[in-house]
N, C-alpha and C positions, 0 to 999 in steps of 0.2 A: 598463580592458574586462574583466580576468580577475574581479576581483570581483563585476560586474555578472554575467557568462555563471555563476559560483560560486551567486550569488545566486538567479539566476534556476532553475538546476537544483534548487537547496534549495527553492526555492517548490514545483516541481514534485513534487517526493520527500516534502513535506510534505502537499500535496494528495491525494496516492495514499494515503499512511498515515489521514489523515482519512477518506476515503473508505472504507476497510477497517475503521476504527472504527467508522463510521457503519452498514456491513455488518452488524457484528457487534451491534451495540445493536439493529439492526431484526430480526435472526433470534431475539434475546432475547426481543423485545416481540411480534413479529407471529407467530413460528413457523413454520407449514407455510404459512400465508397470506401470506408475504413476497415469493414468486415473481409475485404479482398486483400488488404495488405498484411505482409507477412510479418511485418515488426508489430503490427497492432496485434496481429493474433498471438503474437509470443508473450506480449505485455498482458495479455488477456490470460493466458495459461498459466504465466508466472503468480498474477494475483488474482486468480479464482478462489483458492482457499480462505484469503482472509475478506474478500468480498462476499462469498457466502456465508461466513460466518456472521458479519454484520448485518447480512440481509435478513437471516434467520431471527436476529435480535429486533428488527424493525417490526412492528405492527403489520404495515401494507408490505407486501412482498413484491408487488409491480412497482418498483421504485429503484432500478439501478443507478440512476445519477445519485439521488441520496445516499444510495448505499455504497458507492463510490466516494464520495466526499466526506461521509462519515468515517469510514475506512480510513482514508486519508489521516483525519483528524486525529484518530485514535493511533494510528502508526506514527504520528507526528508526537503526541503525547507521551507515548510510550520511548519512542528515540530519546526525547528530553528526560524524561525519569532514568532511562540507562546511564545516560550522561550524568545526571546528578549523583546516580550511586557507583560509578565508576570514580568520580572525583571526590566522593565522600572515603573511599578506600584509600587514595594517594594520600 
């Protein structure tokens, strides 16, 4: 049961990381018009909670790019840690 739970949590973390990558790619491609894009808004909705959590940890609150990049790095490290934990159980 525990390996399944770790795998499910890892899938959620992976989805959040891919949504953050998608947001970054759309920001580069669409520029200022990204706010009107429904896919970008969906990615923004999905990743709002982790980005806000990371933004609260940062000293300067007016750094959305830094918060997004740091959020992606933390999610990536969590994804690797979950992979290592699941491999240790097997």
